[in-house]
N, C-alpha and C positions, 0 to 999 in steps of 0.2 A: 563758850566754846561749843557748845552743840550746834550753834549756828555756824560756826566755822567748819566743823566737820560735815554739816549738811550742804554747805555751798561748796566744799570739796569734793563731797561724793557726787553733786549734781555736775561740776566741771569735768569730773573723771568720766561720768556717764555721757556726757555730751560728747567728749573727747572721743571716747571708745566708739560712740555712735558715729562719729565724723569719720574715724578711721575705718570703720566697717563699711561705711557708704563709699569712702574713697577707693577701698580695695574692691568693693563690688563694681564700682564704675569702671576701674583699671581692668578688672576681669573680665567685664562685659565689653570693654572696648573692642578687642578682637573680633567678638562676635557680632557686633554692630557693624564693623567693618566688613565682615563676610556677607551680612546681611545686605550691606550697600552694594558689595561687588556682585552679588546674586540678583539684586534688583537691576543693575545696570546691564547685566548679561541678559536677562529676561526682557528687559526693554528693546536691546539690540535684536534678539530672537523674535519678538513681536514685529519689530519694523521690518525685518527681513521676510517674515512670512506674510505680513500684511501685502507685500507687493505680489507674492506668488498667489495669496488667495484672491487679489483683485483680477489677475491674469486668468485664474483658473476661472472666477465667476463671469468674467467676460466670454470665455470659451464655451461655458454651460450656457449662457445667456444665447450667444450665437447658435450652438446647437439646438437649443430650444425653438428659437426662430426659424431654423431651417427645417425642423420636424413639423413645425405648425404649417410652413408653406407645403412642405410634402404631404401632410394630411389633407390640406385644402385642395391640393391639385388632385389627390386621389379620390376625394368626395365629388370633386366636377366631374371627374373620369368615371365615376362609379355611376353616374346619371347617364352618361353615353353609354356605358355597358349594360346599363339596366334597359335602355331603350333598344339597344343591339339584341339582346337577348330577346326582348318582347318581339321584334320583328323577325328573328330567327324561329322563333316559337311560331308565328303566324305564317312563315314560310313553310314550316315543318308540316303545319295543320294542312295548308293547301296542298303541299306534295302528298299528303297521305290521302287527302280527298281524290286528288287525280289519280293516285295509284289505285285506289279502290274503283273508281270509273274504268280505269283502262282494264283492270283485273276482271270486273264484272261485265262490262259492256263491249271492249274491244279484244279482250284475251282469247275468246273463242275464234273470233275473225282472224286475229293475228295468228294464231296456230294454224287454221286452215290455209291462210295465205302463205305462212312459212312452210307447210307442207307442199303446196303447190310449186313453190319456188324451188324447193329441194328436188321434188319430182321433175321438172322442167331442165334443171341443171343435169341432173344425172341421165334424163333420157337424151338431152343434147349431146353430151359427152359420150354416150354409148353410141348414137347415131354417127357423130363425128368419127369416132374410132372405126367404125365398120366402114364407113365411106373410104377413109384414108388408109384402111389396111386393104380393102379391095384393090385400090387404085395402086398401093404400094407393091402389093402381091403381084398385080398384073404386069407391072414394069419389069418385074425381075424375070 
């Protein structure tokens, strides 16, 4: 009888465990279904954003390529600008030297020549005025 009782207890325990497992599975079934729906939505989201990311990456690559071309052009033109600046610096130095030569060598002579020209102009206007004034006054 003890053996029958032990078998009954084991059968009841196994039945109880089976019922608990069945209830657990049925209780978890909606949760599993929700996880499945969530994974499906996540997959759709990833597929839709994958296209956007590819487009964005393409635009970023194009922008990087354009920026690289611009920087290459700027570097090429910087050599030209540097050469032009060097040429302008040389021209400035030549102009300074010429200015120094004019200031030290020709400046006193130019002042004398300028003074002579102003004197001749003033004297000639004065002379012409007197001549025309006498002629004009005599006619009246």
